[in-house]
NUTORLUM-554196 format. One record per residue (C-alpha): x, y, z; residue in three letters. Coordinates in steps of 0.5 Angstrom, whole numbers, padded with zeros to 4 digits, always signed. Layout:
// residues N
XYZAla...
This chain:
// residues 337
+0042-0095+0049Met+0036-0092+0046Gln+0031-0089+0050Val+0024-0092+0050Thr+0017-0089+0051Ile+0018-0094+0057Arg+0024-0090+0060Asp+0020-0083+0059Val+0014-0086+0062Ala+0018-0088+0068Lys+0021-0081+0069Ala+0015-0078+0068Ser+0011-0082+0073Gly+0005-0084+0067Val+0004-0090+0063Ser+0007-0091+0056Pro+0000-0090+0053Ser+0000-0083+0056Thr+0007-0081+0054Val+0004-0083+0047Ser-0002-0078+0047Arg+0002-0073+0051Ala+0007-0073+0045Leu+0002-0073+0039Ala-0001-0067+0037Pro-0008-0065+0040Gly-0007-0071+0044Gly-0012-0072+0050Ala-0008-0070+0056Val-0008-0064+0061Ser-0003-0059+0060Pro+0001-0060+0066Val+0002-0068+0064Thr+0004-0066+0057Arg+0009-0061+0060Glu+0012-0066+0065Arg+0012-0072+0059Val+0016-0067+0054Arg+0021-0065+0059Ala+0022-0072+0061Ala+0023-0074+0054Ala+0028-0068+0052Asp+0032-0069+0058Arg+0033-0076+0056Leu+0034-0075+0049Gly+0028-0079+0047Tyr+0026-0079+0039Gln+0019-0082+0037Pro+0019-0088+0032Asn+0015-0084+0027Gln+0013-0091+0023Ala+0012-0095+0030Ala+0007-0089+0032Arg+0004-0089+0025Gly+0002-0096+0026Leu-0001-0095+0033Ile-0005-0089+0032Thr-0006-0089+0024Gly-0003-0082+0024Arg+0003-0080+0019Thr+0006-0075+0023Gly+0006-0070+0017His+0002-0064+0015Leu+0001-0061+0008Gly+0001-0054+0006Val-0002-0052-0001Ile-0001-0045-0003Val-0002-0041-0010Pro+0005-0038-0011Asp+0011-0039-0007Leu+0014-0033-0011Leu+0010-0028-0007Asn+0013-0027-0001Pro+0007-0027+0003Phe+0006-0034+0002Phe+0013-0036+0003Ala+0012-0033+0010Asp+0006-0037+0011Ile+0010-0043+0009Cys+0015-0041+0014Lys+0010-0040+0019Gly+0007-0047+0018Val+0013-0050+0018Gln+0016-0047+0025Ala+0009-0049+0028Arg+0009-0056+0026Ala+0016-0057+0028Arg+0015-0055+0035Gly+0009-0060+0035Leu+0014-0066+0032Gly+0011-0066+0025Leu+0014-0065+0018Thr+0011-0061+0013Val+0010-0062+0005Phe+0009-0056+0001Val+0006-0055-0006Ser+0005-0049-0010Asp-0001-0049-0015Thr+0001-0043-0019Glu-0006-0040-0018Arg-0008-0046-0022Asp-0015-0049-0020Glu-0013-0056-0023Gly-0006-0056-0020Leu-0010-0054-0014Glu-0014-0060-0014Leu-0009-0065-0016Asp-0004-0063-0010Ala-0010-0064-0005Ile-0011-0071-0008Arg-0004-0073-0008Thr-0002-0070-0001Leu-0008-0073+0002Ala-0006-0080+0003Pro+0001-0078+0005Gln-0001-0073+0011Val-0006-0073+0017Asp-0009-0066+0015Gly-0008-0060+0010Ile-0007-0053+0011Val-0010-0050+0004Leu-0008-0043+0003Cys-0012-0038-0001Ser-0015-0043-0005Pro-0018-0041-0012His-0023-0047-0012Leu-0030-0045-0012Ser-0034-0047-0006Gly-0038-0052-0010Glu-0031-0055-0012Glu-0029-0055-0004Leu-0035-0058-0002Gly-0034-0064-0006Ser-0027-0065-0003Leu-0030-0070+0002Gly-0032-0075-0004Asp-0024-0077-0005Phe-0021-0076+0002Thr-0023-0076+0009Asp-0017-0072+0012Lys-0019-0065+0015Pro-0017-0059+0011Ile-0017-0052+0014Val-0017-0046+0010Leu-0013-0040+0011Leu-0015-0034+0008His-0021-0037+0005Arg-0028-0038+0009Lys-0033-0043+0007Glu-0038-0047+0010Pro-0036-0054+0013Gly-0029-0052+0014Phe-0025-0050+0019Gly-0022-0043+0017Cys-0017-0038+0019Val-0018-0031+0016Thr-0016-0024+0017Ala-0021-0018+0018Asp-0020-0015+0011Leu-0026-0011+0011Val-0023-0007+0017Glu-0016-0007+0014Gly-0019-0003+0008Met-0023+0002+0012Thr-0017+0003+0016Asp-0013+0005+0010Ala-0018+0009+0007Leu-0019+0013+0013Thr-0012+0014+0014His-0012+0017+0007Leu-0018+0021+0008His-0014+0024+0014Ala-0009+0026+0010Leu-0014+0030+0006Gly-0015+0026+0000His-0022+0026-0003Arg-0021+0022-0009Arg-0018+0015-0009Ile-0016+0010-0014Ala-0017+0003-0012Tyr-0013-0003-0016Val-0017-0009-0015Gly-0014-0017-0015Gly-0017-0023-0019Pro-0024-0024-0019Arg-0023-0031-0017Ser-0020-0029-0010Ser-0024-0029-0004Trp-0019-0024-0001Ala-0020-0020-0007Ala-0027-0020-0006Arg-0027-0018+0001Glu-0022-0012+0000Arg-0027-0010-0005Ala-0032-0010+0000Ala-0029-0006+0005Gly-0027-0001-0001Val-0034-0001-0003Glu-0037+0000+0004Ala-0033+0006+0005Val-0035+0009-0002Ala-0042+0008+0000Ala-0041+0012+0007Ser-0039+0018+0003Gly-0032+0019+0006Leu-0028+0019+0000Val-0030+0018-0008Glu-0027+0012-0010Ile-0024+0011-0017Val-0025+0003-0019Gln-0019+0002-0024Val-0021-0006-0025Gly-0018-0012-0023Ser-0010-0014-0024Val-0006-0020-0023Ala-0002-0020-0017Pro+0004-0019-0020His+0009-0013-0021Phe+0007-0013-0028Asp+0000-0013-0026Gly+0000-0006-0023Gly+0005-0003-0028Val+0001-0006-0034Thr-0004+0000-0036Gly-0007+0001-0029Ala-0002+0006-0027Ala-0004+0010-0033Asp-0011+0010-0031Val-0010+0012-0024Val-0006+0018-0027Leu-0011+0020-0032Ala-0017+0019-0026Ser-0015+0025-0022Gly-0014+0021-0016Ala-0009+0024-0011Ser-0008+0017-0008Ala-0008+0010-0010Val-0010+0003-0006Leu-0007-0003-0009Ala-0010-0010-0008Phe-0003-0012-0005Asp+0004-0010-0004Asp+0007-0013-0010Ile+0002-0009-0014Val+0003-0003-0010Ala+0011-0004-0012Phe+0009-0004-0020Gly+0005+0002-0019Leu+0010+0006-0016Ile+0015+0004-0021Ser+0011+0006-0027Arg+0009+0013-0023Phe+0017+0014-0023Thr+0018+0012-0030Val+0012+0018-0031Arg+0016+0023-0027Gly+0010+0022-0022Val+0014+0023-0015Arg+0011+0018-0009Val+0009+0021-0004Pro+0009+0028-0006Glu+0005+0028-0012Glu+0001+0021-0011Met+0000+0017-0004Ser+0000+0009-0005Val-0002+0004+0000Val-0001-0003-0001Gly-0004-0009+0003Cys+0000-0015+0006Asp+0006-0012+0009Asp+0011-0017+0006Ile+0018-0016+0009Ala+0020-0012+0003Leu+0015-0007+0004Ser+0019-0004+0010Gly+0026-0004+0005Met+0023+0000-0001Ala+0024+0007-0003Ala+0020+0010-0001Pro+0018+0005+0005Pro+0011+0003+0003Leu+0005+0004+0008Thr+0001-0002+0008Thr-0005-0006+0011Val-0001-0011+0015Ser-0005-0018+0015Val-0002-0023+0020Pro+0002-0028+0017Lys+0006-0032+0022Ala+0000-0031+0027His-0005-0034+0022Gly+0000-0040+0020Ala+0000-0042+0027Arg-0007-0041+0028Ala-0008-0046+0022Ala-0004-0051+0025Val-0007-0051+0032Asp-0014-0051+0029Leu-0012-0057+0024Leu-0009-0061+0030Cys-0015-0059+0034Arg-0020-0062+0029Ile-0015-0068+0029Leu-0016-0069+0036Ala-0023-0068+0037Thr-0027-0068+0030Pro-0033-0064+0029Ala-0040-0068+0030Ala-0044-0069+0023Glu-0047-0063+0021Gly-0043-0059+0026Glu-0039-0053+0023Gln-0032-0053+0025Pro-0029-0048+0028Pro-0027-0041+0025Gln-0023-0036+0027Arg-0022-0028+0025Val-0015-0025+0026Leu-0014-0017+0026Leu-0011-0013+0021Thr-0007-0006+0023His-0005-0001+0018Leu+0003+0001+0018Val+0004+0008+0016Val+0011+0009+0013Arg+0014+0014+0007Gly+0009+0012+0001Ser+0003+0017+0004Thr+0003+0024+0005Ala-0002+0030+0006Ala-0005+0033+0000Leu-0002+0040-0002Asp-0007+0045-0001Arg-0006+0047-0008Arg-0008+0040-0010Gln-0014+0040-0006Arg-0016+0046-0010Ala
């Protein structure tokens, strides 16, 4: 016979309504009760009827996650992290890739909103004004991941500190003239990373050569940027992300410039390929799975306890750290001269 919610209630010594709350993401029960109910449900093999639960609670049991580029391993890792956390909460996830297009991003939000309980919007390219107007067509909560805007729950990484760590590492290796290849101007992450670079430059620790902004693709680093870096006299380069760093290294190889012997390279994100590259890439590690989990938890928290009108939803900042691998090396004394 099919196990019912009443069977779980009887086994755990609580009411059916408490079982429903305990099994719902963000349901208002104590951690002890939640654990007891879930243990009883697992023991009995109880499978909630999502359609019936939706009729009672008004919830769909679905979350949406919108990313700008699934070809970028960074965002693929984000999706896997969101999916893993949601699965553990008994939720399913709908994924949308917007191809870094603001119009597609807006369409994805409008399409997903009626089908889900809330949305994790990762690295959106919409302007602050456009994000602020989303409430005109949906009342579903939206949590921003790797973007900070007033009025939204946000999970971000301390990218300014990450860039500082990268440049301090290069300075410790003897590099004094360092090129920076930035990302798209419309990107919040690119602006944050640039702010970190500019702060270090203002301190006088190193001289920064601003190469300009490139698309966050392998070709984005290859097309012109690498040649500009080589012509600048810089002995090291910091790239907007790991993919751009790979593009730079590829072009340096074509030009006969050895990494790290003649040019040190640092990326940002610490995607899985960074440790497999030749040479392995020194990079600023940005929390991916951790950030995804935090975003889902924040979304469920907002669903359970919505912010009062005029109250700023919670925001969380995660730490980055530098992973030193084989693409950076001490500057030869002859090069310093």
